[in-house]
C-alpha positions in Angstrom: 210.8 152.2 -20.4 207.6 151.5 -18.4 204.5 150.9 -20.4 200.9 151.0 -19.0 198.5 149.2 -21.3 194.8 148.6 -21.1 193.2 146.0 -23.3 189.5 145.3 -24.1 187.8 142.5 -25.9 186.2 141.9 -29.3 183.3 140.1 -27.6 179.8 141.7 -28.0 179.4 141.6 -24.2 182.3 144.1 -23.8 180.2 147.1 -24.1 181.2 148.6 -20.8 184.9 149.3 -21.7 184.6 153.0 -20.9 184.1 152.2 -17.2 186.9 149.7 -17.2 189.2 152.3 -18.8 188.2 155.0 -16.4 188.8 152.7 -13.4 192.1 151.5 -14.6 193.4 155.0 -15.3 192.0 156.2 -11.9 193.9 153.4 -10.1 197.1 153.9 -12.1 197.1 157.6 -11.6 197.1 157.1 -7.8 200.2 155.0 -7.8 202.9 157.3 -6.3 205.8 155.6 -8.0 204.4 156.1 -11.6 202.2 159.2 -11.7 200.8 160.0 -15.2 201.1 163.7 -15.0 202.9 165.0 -18.1 203.5 161.5 -19.5 203.1 160.6 -23.2 200.5 158.1 -24.3 199.2 156.5 -27.5 195.6 155.3 -28.1 194.5 152.6 -30.5 191.5 150.3 -30.7 189.7 147.8 -32.7 186.0 146.9 -32.7 183.5 144.8 -34.5 181.5 147.9 -35.4 182.1 150.5 -38.1 183.1 153.1 -35.5 186.3 151.2 -34.6 186.4 152.5 -31.0 186.0 156.1 -32.0 183.6 157.0 -29.1 185.8 155.2 -26.5 188.9 157.0 -27.7 187.1 160.3 -27.6 186.2 159.7 -23.9 189.7 158.5 -23.1 191.1 161.7 -24.6 188.8 163.7 -22.3 190.1 161.8 -19.3 193.7 162.5 -20.4 193.0 166.2 -20.2 192.0 165.9 -16.5 195.1 163.7 -15.7 197.5 165.9 -17.8 198.5 162.9 -20.0 200.0 164.0 -23.3 198.6 161.8 -26.1 200.0 161.4 -29.6 197.4 163.0 -31.8 198.1 161.3 -35.1 197.5 158.9 -36.6 194.2 158.0 -34.9 194.2 154.2 -35.0 190.5 153.0 -35.0 190.2 149.6 -36.7 186.6 148.9 -37.7 185.2 145.4 -38.4 188.1 143.9 -36.6 186.6 140.4 -36.7 187.6 140.3 -40.4 191.2 141.6 -39.9 192.8 139.0 -37.7 193.6 135.4 -38.6 192.8 132.4 -36.4 196.1 132.8 -34.4 195.1 136.4 -33.6 197.6 138.0 -35.9 196.5 141.3 -37.5 196.4 140.7 -41.3 195.1 144.0 -42.5 198.2 145.8 -43.9 196.6 149.3 -43.7 195.9 148.8 -40.0 199.5 147.5 -39.5 200.8 150.6 -41.2 198.8 152.9 -39.0 199.9 151.1 -35.8 203.5 151.2 -36.9 203.3 155.0 -37.5 201.5 155.5 -34.2 204.3 153.7 -32.3 207.0 155.7 -34.2 205.2 158.9 -33.4 204.9 157.9 -29.7 208.7 157.3 -29.6 209.4 160.7 -31.2 206.8 162.4 -29.0 208.3 160.8 -25.9 211.8 162.0 -26.8 210.5 165.5 -27.6 208.8 166.0 -24.2 211.5 164.3 -22.1 
């Protein structure tokens, strides 16, 4: 299985993630050996704010429509106040968030098999 992942940062200076996402998806969609058309995808995010990447995910879903990427719709994993949900080693300690991520990955597996 090939996986394409884009990662942001929890730093306050990382406010331009939408542009980074758009450029990464644009680049990847032009790669002839791995076109995105009709491929499954999952979206998740964590931020220091209370929105928990909601706006970024909304814009990403809009880009997916144009690229014909087929995202898993539920659960929407938006982890707010992430600076309080990871330990010093970077491990996610929030059990609720871990449960949502696990369910998202299980749904992505199921969705991938369904559209294959």
